[in-house]
RODO-2510 file (C-alpha; in nm, 4 decimals, decimal comma):
residues 221
     n   res          X          Y          Z
     1     m    -0,5526     0,0572     0,4468
     2     f    -0,4331     0,0862     0,0877
     3     d    -0,5704     0,4340     0,0245
     4     f    -0,2187     0,5778     0,0214
     5     l    -0,1510     0,3897    -0,3037
     6     q    -0,3711     0,6348    -0,4918
     7     g    -0,1582     0,8716    -0,6937
     8     y     0,1248     0,6207    -0,7414
     9     d     0,1638     0,4248    -1,0636
    10     l     0,2524     0,0914    -0,9032
    11     l     0,1731    -0,1212    -1,2073
    12     g     0,3633     0,1172    -1,4327
    13     a     0,6735     0,0899    -1,2155
    14     f     0,6640    -0,2886    -1,2219
    15     w     0,6049    -0,2781    -1,5979
    16     v     0,9304    -0,0838    -1,6336
    17     t     1,0978    -0,3538    -1,4208
    18     v     0,9605    -0,6214    -1,6545
    19     q     1,0859    -0,4303    -1,9595
    20     l     1,4310    -0,3900    -1,8058
    21     t     1,4393    -0,7623    -1,7322
    22     v     1,3246    -0,8745    -2,0772
    23     y     1,5519    -0,6464    -2,2796
    24     s     1,8514    -0,7153    -2,0565
    25     a     1,7845    -1,0912    -2,0626
    26     i     1,7790    -1,0963    -2,4428
    27     g     2,0961    -0,8903    -2,4659
    28     s     2,2698    -1,0973    -2,1973
    29     l     2,1811    -1,4244    -2,3699
    30     i     2,3225    -1,3052    -2,7011
    31     w     2,6389    -1,1466    -2,5612
    32     g     2,6876    -1,4242    -2,3052
    33     t     2,6678    -1,6882    -2,5789
    34     l     2,9305    -1,5035    -2,7824
    35     l     3,1506    -1,4777    -2,4744
    36     a     3,1118    -1,8508    -2,4083
    37     a     3,2134    -1,9205    -2,7680
    38     m     3,5202    -1,7032    -2,7135
    39     r     3,6065    -1,8840    -2,3904
    40     v     3,6269    -2,2198    -2,5735
    41     s     3,7669    -2,0812    -2,8982
    42     p     4,0940    -2,2219    -3,0365
    43     v     4,2022    -1,8627    -3,1110
    44     p     4,4163    -1,7415    -2,8160
    45     l     4,3219    -1,3745    -2,8610
    46     m     3,9477    -1,4443    -2,8472
    47     r     3,9923    -1,6865    -2,5593
    48     g     4,1950    -1,4291    -2,3689
    49     f     3,9405    -1,1537    -2,4292
    50     g     3,6541    -1,3720    -2,3073
    51     t     3,8467    -1,4744    -1,9969
    52     v     3,9492    -1,1205    -1,9053
    53     y     3,6016    -0,9802    -1,9683
    54     v     3,4253    -1,2373    -1,7514
    55     n     3,6741    -1,2196    -1,4640
    56     v     3,6797    -0,8385    -1,4602
    57     v     3,3068    -0,7711    -1,5006
    58     r     3,1975    -1,0346    -1,2469
    59     n     3,4108    -0,8660    -0,9817
    60     i     3,2804    -0,5118    -1,0383
    61     p     2,9717    -0,4156    -0,8344
    62     l     2,6663    -0,3717    -1,0537
    63     t     2,6008    -0,0288    -0,9035
    64     v     2,9398     0,0905    -1,0292
    65     i     2,8613    -0,0334    -1,3799
    66     i     2,5159     0,1273    -1,3869
    67     v     2,6437     0,4607    -1,2559
    68     f     2,9301     0,4516    -1,5070
    69     t     2,6858     0,4138    -1,7957
    70     s     2,5211     0,7409    -1,6882
    71     l     2,8163     0,9476    -1,5669
    72     g     3,0808     0,7982    -1,7935
    73     l     2,9070     0,7123    -2,1184
    74     f     2,6316     0,9721    -2,1284
    75     q     2,7460     1,2764    -1,9335
    76     t     3,1168     1,2497    -2,0190
    77     l     3,1283     1,0839    -2,3619
    78     g     2,7864     1,1931    -2,4835
    79     v     2,6589     0,8430    -2,5621
    80     s     2,2803     0,8797    -2,5830
    81     m     2,1922     0,5346    -2,7216
    82     g     1,9962     0,6946    -3,0063
    83     a     1,7452     0,8669    -2,7761
    84     d     1,6775     1,2345    -2,7057
    85     r     1,4648     1,2126    -2,3906
    86     f     1,6482     1,1876    -2,0598
    87     t     1,4243     0,9105    -1,9260
    88     t     1,4676     0,7013    -2,2419
    89     i     1,8443     0,7507    -2,2387
    90     n     1,8691     0,6340    -1,8768
    91     f     1,6475     0,3336    -1,9485
    92     r     1,8645     0,2243    -2,2411
    93     l     2,1835     0,2854    -2,0472
    94     a     2,0456     0,0721    -1,7633
    95     v     1,9730    -0,2079    -2,0105
    96     l     2,3280    -0,1751    -2,1436
    97     g     2,4781    -0,1948    -1,7946
    98     l     2,2605    -0,4885    -1,6886
    99     t     2,3442    -0,6705    -2,0116
   100     a     2,7174    -0,6129    -1,9736
   101     y     2,7072    -0,7449    -1,6160
   102     t     2,4663    -1,0362    -1,6528
   103     s     2,6247    -1,1690    -1,9722
   104     a     2,9345    -1,2672    -1,7723
   105     f     2,7216    -1,5007    -1,5590
   106     v     2,5366    -1,6311    -1,8648
   107     c     2,8739    -1,7073    -2,0206
   108     e     2,9931    -1,9095    -1,7240
   109     a     2,6650    -2,0998    -1,6961
   110     l     2,6767    -2,1810    -2,0656
   111     r     3,0434    -2,2773    -2,0515
   112     s     2,9614    -2,5292    -1,7793
   113     g     2,7023    -2,6736    -2,0168
   114     i     2,9574    -2,6899    -2,2974
   115     n     3,1845    -2,8924    -2,0701
   116     t     2,9101    -3,1558    -2,0336
   117     v     2,9137    -3,2342    -2,4074
   118     p     3,1153    -3,5554    -2,4638
   119     l     3,4506    -3,4849    -2,6244
   120     g     3,3975    -3,7777    -2,8604
   121     q     3,1104    -3,5959    -3,0303
   122     v     3,3268    -3,2925    -3,0930
   123     e     3,6122    -3,5032    -3,2273
   124     a     3,3749    -3,6925    -3,4550
   125     a     3,2341    -3,3676    -3,5904
   126     r     3,5817    -3,2338    -3,6598
   127     a     3,6762    -3,5631    -3,8238
   128     i     3,4024    -3,5268    -4,0851
   129     g     3,5275    -3,1796    -4,1732
   130     l     3,3091    -2,9435    -3,9704
   131     s     3,4716    -2,6137    -3,8752
   132     f     3,4797    -2,4847    -3,5166
   133     p     3,1797    -2,2506    -3,5664
   134     q     2,9825    -2,5370    -3,7229
   135     v     3,0698    -2,7743    -3,4398
   136     l     2,9672    -2,5110    -3,1878
   137     r     2,6413    -2,4260    -3,3631
   138     i     2,5288    -2,7758    -3,4630
   139     i     2,6714    -3,0062    -3,1964
   140     v     2,7773    -2,8237    -2,8828
   141     l     2,5460    -2,5286    -2,8154
   142     p     2,2126    -2,7123    -2,8583
   143     q     2,3177    -2,9677    -2,5948
   144     a     2,4762    -2,7029    -2,3742
   145     f     2,1598    -2,4924    -2,3630
   146     r     1,9521    -2,7955    -2,2702
   147     s     2,1918    -2,8695    -1,9852
   148     v     2,1876    -2,5220    -1,8318
   149     v     1,8211    -2,4182    -1,8368
   150     g     1,8209    -2,4399    -1,4555
   151     p     2,1319    -2,2249    -1,4026
   152     l     2,0102    -1,9749    -1,6623
   153     a     1,6808    -1,9547    -1,4725
   154     n     1,8763    -1,8565    -1,1607
   155     v     2,0595    -1,5894    -1,3617
   156     l     1,7266    -1,4557    -1,4905
   157     i     1,5827    -1,4371    -1,1388
   158     a     1,8946    -1,2568    -1,0182
   159     l     1,8637    -1,0179    -1,3135
   160     t     1,5030    -0,9396    -1,2214
   161     k     1,6108    -0,8424    -0,8706
   162     n     1,9176    -0,6566    -0,9990
   163     t     1,6975    -0,4200    -1,2009
   164     t     1,6429    -0,2317    -0,8738
   165     v     1,9939    -0,0906    -0,9157
   166     a     1,8673     0,1092    -1,2156
   167     a     1,7046     0,3436    -0,9637
   168     a     2,0543     0,4812    -0,9032
   169     i     2,0380     0,6642    -1,2370
   170     g     1,6719     0,7638    -1,2122
   171     v     1,5002     0,4867    -1,4077
   172     a     1,1371     0,4867    -1,2959
   173     e     1,1169     0,1192    -1,1987
   174     a     0,9809    -0,0424    -0,8832
   175     a     1,2688     0,0393    -0,6485
   176     l     1,2603     0,4091    -0,7340
   177     l     0,8866     0,4261    -0,6691
   178     m     0,9313     0,2348    -0,3445
   179     r     1,1888     0,4874    -0,2250
   180     e     0,9579     0,7745    -0,3173
   181     m     0,6627     0,6175    -0,1361
   182     i     0,8678     0,5502     0,1782
   183     e     0,9786     0,9144     0,1812
   184     n     0,6221     1,0421     0,1412
   185     e     0,4130     0,7928     0,3371
   186     a     0,4281     0,6644     0,6954
   187     q     0,3725     0,3035     0,5899
   188     l     0,7216     0,1546     0,5795
   189     i     0,6309    -0,2072     0,6593
   190     l     0,3254    -0,2159     0,4326
   191     i     0,5081    -0,0557     0,1397
   192     s     0,7992    -0,2961     0,1767
   193     a     0,5584    -0,5903     0,1887
   194     i     0,3791    -0,4723    -0,1262
   195     f     0,6982    -0,4441    -0,3275
   196     a     0,8363    -0,7706    -0,1901
   197     f     0,5140    -0,9413    -0,2983
   198     g     0,5439    -0,7786    -0,6403
   199     f     0,8910    -0,9209    -0,6951
   200     i     0,7793    -1,2615    -0,5696
   201     c     0,5041    -1,2532    -0,8334
   202     l     0,7686    -1,1852    -1,0978
   203     t     1,0350    -1,4331    -0,9913
   204     l     0,8520    -1,7308    -0,8413
   205     p     0,6470    -1,8250    -1,1509
   206     t     0,9560    -1,7749    -1,3664
   207     g     1,1591    -2,0118    -1,1508
   208     l     0,8855    -2,2747    -1,1404
   209     f     0,8241    -2,2609    -1,5152
   210     l     1,1913    -2,2757    -1,6129
   211     g     1,2490    -2,5539    -1,3589
   212     w     0,9767    -2,7527    -1,5355
   213     v     1,1346    -2,6739    -1,8738
   214     a     1,4756    -2,7855    -1,7454
   215     k     1,3344    -3,1280    -1,6555
   216     k     1,1617    -3,1619    -1,9929
   217     v     1,4629    -3,0736    -2,2078
   218     a     1,7378    -3,2296    -1,9939
   219     v     1,9882    -3,4298    -2,1953
   220     k     1,9615    -3,7981    -2,1058
   221     r     2,3091    -3,9514    -2,0770
***
């Protein structure tokens, strides 16, 4: 029944999906944290930039962002992300697009965690002479991250599924292989079931593990 799978690199396609997820998750966490810091910054310009970025990017379809990275950045502006092979360029551009999009949701999840930190702690930290970056780094962010492990897990799961959009610019991940197999093989239901099971294997353990972590590190108030 599964003989038609011969000749297709199923594991390789899902490995590309995993790589897209990991690299984009790291980039989104870094950029999303910086955006969250901007959103709560006392500097109006930084606060305004963070607000505009999040509200604009969250309301642009991910497909538009991914296609723009290829057509706009690479083909029009010549941005190659330091690579010379077409497949590598598209992979890096996909990571860039996924990071730019997902970081807006990371920012909002983290900002909700920042709002759970008691104001008295912040005022006490400022009273002993800590600067805003010090208060954020020492007092606020550690508690905020502990409060939003669950929401960040949901963002990570959504990111894993969103990697399928990278097929729009030819990244050889699971969705692109699925489309190729459906075009070549008369096994639509079976192929769909295989790829659905593959994504369940990626997302379900992640959700269960991070849900367990969220309970372990939750801030007791």
